C-alpha positions in Angstrom: 2.2 19.0 29.1 5.5 17.1 29.4 6.7 15.0 26.5 9.0 12.8 28.5 6.1 10.8 30.0 6.2 7.0 29.8 3.2 7.2 27.5 4.1 9.0 24.2 2.0 12.0 23.4 -0.3 11.8 20.4 0.2 14.2 17.5 -2.9 16.1 18.7 -1.4 16.4 22.2 1.9 17.6 20.8 -0.1 20.3 18.9 -1.5 21.5 22.3 2.0 21.4 23.9 3.5 23.4 21.1 0.9 26.1 21.6 1.5 26.2 25.3 5.2 27.2 24.7 6.2 25.2 27.8 9.6 24.1 26.3 11.3 23.0 23.2 10.6 19.3 23.9 7.3 19.2 22.0 9.0 20.8 18.9 11.8 18.3 19.1 9.3 15.4 19.3 7.3 16.7 16.3 10.6 17.0 14.4 11.7 13.5 15.3 8.5 11.9 14.2 8.0 13.6 10.9 11.5 14.8 9.7 12.4 11.7 7.8 9.2 11.7 5.7 9.4 15.5 5.1 13.0 15.2 4.0 12.1 12.3 1.6 9.6 14.6 -0.1 11.8 17.7 -0.1 14.4 15.8 -2.1 11.8 15.4 -5.0 11.8 19.2 -5.3 15.5 20.0 -4.9 18.7 19.4 -6.9 20.8 18.4 -3.9 20.5 17.2 -0.3 21.7 20.4 1.3 18.9 22.4 -0.4 16.4 19.8 0.7 17.6 20.3 4.3 16.9 24.0 4.0 13.5 23.3 2.6 12.7 21.0 5.5 13.8 23.6 8.1 11.6 26.3 6.5 8.6 23.9 6.3 8.8 23.0 10.0 9.3 26.7 10.9 6.2 27.8 9.0 4.1 25.0 10.3 5.1 25.5 13.9 4.4 29.2 13.6 1.0 28.5 12.2 0.3 26.1 15.1 1.4 28.7 17.7 -0.9 31.2 16.1 -3.9 28.9 16.6 -4.0 27.4 13.1 -2.0 24.6 11.4 -2.6 20.9 11.8 -4.2 19.4 14.8 -3.7 15.6 14.4 -2.8 15.3 10.7 0.8 16.7 10.8 2.2 14.6 8.0 0.1 15.6 5.0 0.2 19.2 6.2 4.0 19.4 6.4 4.5 17.7 3.1 2.2 20.1 1.3 3.9 23.1 3.0 7.2 21.8 1.4 5.7 21.9 -2.0 4.2 25.4 -1.5 7.6 26.7 -0.3 9.4 25.1 -3.3 6.8 26.8 -5.6 7.5 30.1 -3.9 11.2 29.6 -4.4 10.7 29.3 -8.1 10.0 33.0 -8.2 13.3 33.9 -6.4 17.0 33.4 -6.9 16.6 30.0 -5.2 14.9 28.6 -8.3 18.4 27.3 -9.5 18.4 25.0 -6.5 15.1 23.3 -7.5 15.1 20.0 -9.4 14.6 20.3 -13.2 11.6 17.9 -13.0 9.9 20.2 -10.4 10.6 23.3 -12.5 9.1 21.5 -15.5 6.0 20.6 -13.6 5.5 24.2 -12.4 5.9 25.5 -16.0 3.2 23.1 -17.2 0.6 24.3 -14.7 -2.4 25.8 -16.4 -2.2 29.6 -16.9 -5.0 32.1 -16.5 -5.5 35.5 -18.3 -4.3 37.2 -15.2 -0.6 37.2 -14.3 -0.1 34.7 -11.4 2.9 33.5 -9.5 3.5 29.7 -9.3 2.3 29.8 -5.7 -0.9 31.6 -6.7 -1.6 29.2 -9.5 -1.2 26.2 -7.1 -3.4 27.8 -4.5 -6.1 28.4 -7.1 -5.9 24.9 -8.3 -6.0 23.5 -4.8 -9.2 25.4 -4.2 -10.9 23.7 -7.1 -9.9 20.1 -6.2 -12.8 17.8 -5.2 -10.4 15.4 -3.6 -8.8 17.9 -1.2 -12.1 19.4 -0.3 -13.3 16.0 0.6 -10.2 15.0 2.5 -10.0 18.2 4.5 -13.6 18.0 5.4 -12.9 14.8 7.4 -12.0 14.9 11.1 -8.3 15.2 11.4 -8.1 11.8 13.2 -9.6 10.3 10.0 -7.1 12.2 7.8 -4.2 11.0 9.9 -5.3 7.3 10.0 -5.8 7.3 6.2 -2.4 8.8 5.5 -0.4 6.7 8.0 -2.2 3.4 7.1 -2.8 3.7 3.3 0.0 5.9 2.2 2.8 5.2 4.7 1.7 1.6 5.3 2.8 1.9 9.0 2.0 -0.9 11.4 -1.1 -0.5 13.6 1.0 -0.1 16.7 2.8 2.9 15.3 -0.4 4.6 14.1 -2.1 3.8 17.4 0.6 5.7 19.3 0.1 8.8 17.0 -3.7 8.7 17.6 -3.8 7.6 21.3 -5.8 4.4 20.8 -5.4 0.7 20.9 -3.7 -1.0 18.0 -6.8 -3.2 17.6 -9.0 -0.2 16.9 -6.8 1.2 14.0 -8.3 -1.0 11.3 -11.9 -0.1 12.3 -11.1 3.6 12.4 -9.4 3.4 9.0 -12.4 1.6 7.5 -14.8 4.3 8.8 -12.4 7.0 7.4 -12.3 5.4 4.0 -16.1 5.3 3.8 -16.2 8.9 5.1 -13.9 10.0 2.3 -16.1 8.4 -0.3 -19.2 10.1 1.1 -17.4 13.4 1.4 -16.2 13.2 -2.2 -19.7 12.6 -3.4 -20.9 15.5 -1.3 -18.4 18.0 -2.8 -19.1 16.6 -6.2 -22.7 17.6 -5.9 -21.8 21.0 -4.5 -19.3 21.8 -7.2 -20.2 24.5 -9.7 -19.8 22.0 -12.6 -22.7 19.9 -11.4 -26.1 20.2 -13.0 -29.4 19.1 -11.6 -29.0 15.8 -13.5 -25.5 15.3 -12.0 -27.0 15.7 -8.6 -29.7 13.1 -9.4 -27.1 10.5 -10.4 -24.4 11.3 -7.8 -25.8 8.7 -5.3 -25.3 6.1 -8.0 -21.6 6.9 -8.4 -20.8 5.5 -5.0 -22.7 2.3 -5.7 -20.9 2.0 -9.1 -17.4 1.9 -7.6 -18.5 -1.0 -5.3 -20.1 -3.1 -8.1 -18.7 -6.6 -8.4 -20.2 -8.5 -11.3 -23.6 -6.8 -11.0 -25.4 -5.3 -14.0 -24.5 -1.6 -14.5 -27.2 1.0 -14.4 -28.2 1.9 -18.0 -29.4 5.3 -17.0 -26.1 6.1 -15.3 -24.2 4.8 -18.3 -26.1 7.2 -20.6 -25.4 10.1 -18.3 -21.7 9.2 -18.0 -21.5 9.0 -21.8 -22.7 12.7 -22.0 -21.1 14.2 -18.8 -17.4 14.6 -18.6 -17.7 16.0 -15.1 -19.3 12.9 -13.7 -17.0 10.6 -15.7 -14.0 12.3 -14.1 -15.7 12.0 -10.7 -16.2 8.2 -11.3 -12.5 7.8 -12.2 -11.4 9.7 -9.1 -13.8 8.0 -6.8 -12.7 4.6 -8.2 -9.0 5.5 -7.6 -9.8 6.5 -4.0 -11.7 3.3 -3.5 -9.3 0.9 -5.1 -5.9 2.6 -5.0 -6.0 4.9 -2.0 -2.4 4.4 -1.2 -1.3 6.0 -4.5 -4.3 8.2 -5.2 -4.2 10.1 -1.9 -0.6 11.3 -2.1 -1.0 12.2 -5.7 -3.9 14.4 -4.8 -2.5 15.9 -1.6 1.0 16.5 -2.9 0.2 17.5 -6.5 3.8 16.9 -7.4 5.9 13.8 -6.9 3.4 11.6 -5.0 4.7 8.4 -6.5 8.3 9.4 -5.9 7.5 10.1 -2.3 5.8 6.8 -1.8 8.7 4.9 -3.5 11.2 6.7 -1.2 9.3 5.9 1.9 8.9 2.2 1.0 12.7 2.0 0.2 13.4 3.6 3.5 11.1 1.3 5.4 12.6 -1.8 3.6 16.1 -0.7 4.5 15.2 -0.2 8.1 13.5 -3.6 8.3 16.6 -5.3 6.8 18.8 -3.4 9.2 21.0 -2.3 6.3 22.1 1.1 5.2 20.8 2.5 2.0 23.7 3.8 0.0 23.5 7.4 -1.0 22.5 7.7 -4.6 22.6 10.2 -7.3 19.8 12.0 -9.1 18.0 9.7 -11.4 15.2 11.8 -12.6 13.0 11.2 -9.6 14.7 13.9 -7.5 15.3 12.0 -4.3 18.4 10.4 -2.7 17.9 7.9 0.1 20.3 8.7 3.0 22.6 6.1 4.5 21.5 4.8 7.9 24.5 6.4 9.4 24.2 9.6 7.5 24.6 12.9 9.3 21.0 13.6 8.0 19.9 11.2 10.7 22.2 12.4 13.4 20.5 13.4 16.7 23.1 16.2 17.1 22.1 17.7 13.8 18.4 17.2 14.6 18.9 19.3 17.7 20.7 22.0 15.7 18.0 22.2 13.2 15.3 22.4 15.9 17.3 25.4 17.3 17.4 26.9 13.9 13.7 26.4 13.5 13.1 28.1 16.9 15.1 31.1 15.7 13.2 31.2 12.4 9.9 31.3 14.3 10.9 34.6 15.8 11.6 36.3 12.5 9.5 34.6 9.9 6.3 36.3 8.7 3.0 34.3 9.0 2.8 31.7 6.3 0.2 32.0 3.5 -1.4 35.1 4.9 -2.4 36.2 8.4 -4.2 33.3 10.2 -3.8 34.5 13.7 -7.5 34.2 14.3 -7.9 30.6 15.7 -9.3 29.6 12.3 -10.2 26.0 11.7 -7.4 23.8 10.2 -9.2 23.7 6.9 -8.5 27.4 6.4 -4.7 27.1 6.8 -4.1 23.5 6.0 -2.4 22.9 2.7 -4.8 21.7 0.0 -4.7 19.9 -3.2 -5.9 19.8 -6.8 -6.7 17.2 -9.4 -4.3 18.7 -11.9 -1.7 16.1 -11.6 -3.2 12.8 -12.6 -2.7 9.7 -10.5 0.9 8.9 -11.1 1.8 5.5 -12.5 3.6 2.7 -10.8 6.7 2.6 -13.1 6.7 -0.7 -14.8 9.6 -2.2 -16.7 8.6 -5.7 -17.2 11.3 -7.9 -15.6 11.4 -11.4 -14.1 10.2 -10.0 -10.7 7.3 -7.6 -10.4 6.6 -6.2 -7.0 3.5 -4.7 -5.4 3.7 -1.4 -3.5 3.9 -3.5 -0.3 7.0 -5.2 -1.6 5.4 -8.6 -2.2 6.6 -10.3 -5.4 4.2 -10.8 -8.2 4.5 -13.6 -10.8 6.9 -13.0 -13.6 5.4 -11.6 -16.8 8.6 -11.5 -18.8 8.2 -13.5 -22.0 10.6 -16.2 -23.0 12.7 -15.2 -26.0 12.3 -11.5 -25.2 14.5 -8.9 -26.7 14.6 -7.0 -23.4 17.6 -4.8 -23.0 18.6 -4.9 -26.7 18.5 -1.8 -28.9 15.2 -1.5 -30.7 15.3 -1.9 -34.4 14.3 1.2 -36.3 10.7 1.0 -37.6 10.1 0.9 -41.3 9.6 4.6 -41.1 13.2 5.0 -39.8 12.1 6.2 -36.3 14.9 4.9 -34.0 13.0 4.9 -30.7 14.8 3.5 -27.7 15.2 0.2 -25.9 12.8 -2.8 -26.0 11.8 -3.5 -22.4 9.3 -6.3 -23.0 8.0 -8.4 -25.8 4.9 -10.6 -25.7 1.1 -10.7 -26.1 -1.6 -8.6 -24.7 -4.2 -11.1 -23.5 -7.6 -9.7 -22.5 -8.3 -10.2 -18.8 -12.0 -10.6 -19.3 -11.8 -13.0 -22.3 -8.5 -14.8 -21.7 -8.6 -16.4 -25.2 -8.5 -13.1 -27.0 -5.3 -11.3 -27.9 -4.7 -7.8 -29.4 -3.5 -7.6 -33.0 -3.6 -5.1 -35.9 -6.2 -5.4 -38.6 -5.1 -3.1 -41.3 -5.1 0.3 -39.6 -7.4 -0.8 -36.8 -6.7 -2.5 -33.5 -8.8 -5.6 -32.7 -8.8 -8.7 -30.6 -8.9 -12.2 -32.1 -8.3 -15.7 -30.7 -4.7 -16.0 -29.4 -2.8 -18.1 -31.9 0.9 -17.4 -31.3 1.4 -15.5 -34.5 3.9 -12.6 -34.8 0.9 -10.3 -35.5 0.0 -10.7 -31.8 3.4 -10.0 -30.4 3.9 -6.4 -29.1 7.0 -4.7 -27.9 7.2 -1.9 -25.3 9.9 0.5 -26.3 11.2 2.9 -23.7 10.9 6.7 -24.2 14.2 8.4 -23.6 12.4 11.4 -22.1 9.9 9.6 -19.9 10.5 6.6 -17.7 6.9 5.8 -17.1 5.6 5.6 -20.7 6.3 3.3 -23.6 5.6 3.0 -27.3 3.5 -0.2 -28.1 5.1 -1.5 -31.3 3.9 -4.4 -33.3 6.6 -7.0 -33.9 5.2 -7.9 -37.4 4.5 -4.5 -38.9 7.0 -2.3 -36.9 4.2 0.2 -36.5 2.9 1.6 -33.2 -0.5 2.0 -31.6 -1.6 5.6 -32.2 -4.3 7.7 -30.7 -2.9 11.1 -31.8 -5.6 11.6 -34.4 -8.2 11.3 -31.6 -11.1 10.6 -33.8 -14.4 10.0 -32.0 -15.9 6.5 -32.5 -18.3 6.2 -35.5 -17.7 9.9 -36.2 -19.7 11.1 -33.3 -18.7 13.8 -30.7 -18.9 11.3 -27.9 -15.7 11.6 -25.9 -16.6 8.4 -24.1 -14.8 6.3 -26.8 -11.8 7.2 -28.9 -10.6 5.2 -31.9 -7.0 3.9 -32.0 -5.1 2.7 -35.0 -1.7 1.5 -36.4 0.6 4.3 -37.5 4.3 4.7 -38.2 6.2 5.2 -34.8 7.0 8.8 -34.2 9.9 10.2 -32.2 7.8 13.2 -31.2 5.9 10.8 -28.9 2.6 12.7 -29.3 -0.3 10.3 -29.1 1.6 7.1 -29.1 2.8 6.5 -25.5 1.2 4.2 -22.9 2.0 3.2 -19.3 1.3 -0.1 -17.6 -0.4 0.2 -14.2 -0.6 -3.1 -12.3 -4.2 -3.9 -11.3 -4.4 -4.5 -7.5 -8.1 -5.0 -7.2 -8.1 -8.8 -7.5 -4.3 -9.2 -7.7 -4.8 -11.2 -10.9 -1.7 -10.1 -12.6 -3.5 -7.9 -15.1 -2.6 -4.3 -16.2 -4.4 -1.1 -17.1 -2.8 0.1 -20.3 -3.3 3.8 -20.0 -2.7 6.5 -22.7 -0.3 9.3 -21.9 -2.1 12.0 -20.0 -2.3 15.4 -21.6 -4.1 18.4 -20.1 -7.1 19.4 -22.2 -7.0 16.4 -24.6 -10.0 14.1 -25.1 -8.1 11.0 -24.1 -7.3 12.1 -20.5 -7.7 9.2 -18.1 -8.5 6.7 -20.9 -7.0 3.3 -21.5 -6.9 0.5 -24.1 -9.9 -1.8 -23.8 -12.6 -3.6 -25.7 -15.4 -1.5 -27.2 -17.8 -4.2 -25.9 -16.6 -4.0 -22.3 -19.9 -4.6 -20.6 -20.2 -8.3 -19.6 -24.0 -8.0 -19.3 -24.5 -6.8 -22.8 -24.2 -8.5 -26.2 -21.2 -10.8 -26.6 -18.3 -9.3 -28.6 -17.7 -10.5 -32.1 -15.8 -13.8 -32.5 -13.3 -12.1 -34.8 -12.0 -8.6 -35.1 -13.5 -7.4 -31.7 -12.7 -3.6 -31.7 -10.2 -2.2 -29.3 -10.5 1.5 -28.4 -9.5 4.1 -25.8 -12.2 4.1 -23.1 -12.7 5.0 -19.5 -12.2 2.5 -16.7 -15.9 1.7 -16.2 -16.7 -0.4 -13.1 -13.2 -1.9 -13.2 -14.4 -4.1 -16.1 -12.0 -7.0 -16.7 -12.4 -6.5 -20.5 -10.6 -3.2 -20.0 -7.5 -4.8 -18.6 -4.7 -7.1 -20.1 -2.4 -9.8 -19.0 1.1 -10.0 -20.5 1.9 -13.3 -22.1 4.7 -15.0 -24.0 5.0 -14.5 -27.7 
């Protein structure tokens, strides 16, 4: 099966050619197509570019060996290779090469949940992968569907490029992607029902979850609401399914990669933007994200080096043991394909509110920076003496569902009242020195911060569906006071989800600021002092999102 035909081989045809061992040409073509993406991700795991190159070489060698043994990817090479990178990096953490891994990656590994039995980092990851509903759903899809989802939603490649990988016309890519998206939703619901955490009642309501994520202005199902209030398993499923439905481009890499999904997407978008502009991306330095974009003329993109690496991979194939166990049995790709877990939450789009917001596709969003902001100036210490960091934005939090209502403190509570331009309704986001994604939300009038560290259940119940928030002195330990701003892409209305910092095992996981009376079909909220709480993102309700306004 020659690869120098005038018609490029699809990824599936390259898989067959690699297995036939006709020549090195199929290996070289696989390497050419996927090396840049794999290297972008390897940099998130490594301290320097040279180590990243080593990681890429080993990932290709292991994957190609699995393919030649009858396993490995068939048509979805990209997500497979990327997850192999992360697995190898986790394996290195138990060897002398751990000093070559990035500090952020090591920290992520150290935060993985432990079990009573002693486990290596790789074993913990494999166990977590096996319990993920997202990966079980994704891997149950035909590989053509996996590939089209990854290359269209995550990589945002043009239809002509994706068509060449799949061996179809460019006009059919959109239709295939649409079927694949629906297939992923259905597969997720299927594995949700099959999961050991599902009860008979969960199975009864599972069909309604799919309908819930598609609701637009329709009256929610009260029976489902009651079940969700009592069942954390189905609440989590609704959140994940909503992310897959509305934010597939960020939710999918987060799930598949476990580590560094948002960093990978950012690197790929930067790389694509530089290519489109015909300009070199200057080599950078580590900035906490762990990746360094190579210059367009960098040796990392040299054809000569690529040929040398392919030769090194070919040699490695002869001496390397089978990856991840012996799979020389023609097993289906799902047995040997890298898998995922839901341990790492959907990673945020880092938001520092500036005059120019951009969507993941690079399109500019309207400015949300308030006039008269203190952006960039050192934050004044709060009355408690906590010197936090730098103010990155100052303005009002205006409810997206009731645009006349703004967030303000009322004693120790947080409420919404009619927007009036008072200082009580002005909030400042103060950067956390140890976390680029999260901010304190400090009130300009009181100097205190919104706090959910006490985590008291609403009205004193044990219902984890609603968590009270309040005003407290700002704390430098950051626990229970940090939020991130996720731009809402659903209607592109300029609103944000103000999410609490995610903490494993804490009751506020996946929760966000919003009105207690979030349901538009229910009783109207009070005219004054409408309560604000931490709550789940039910039905993408507008009352659970905020627009950023001027003071």
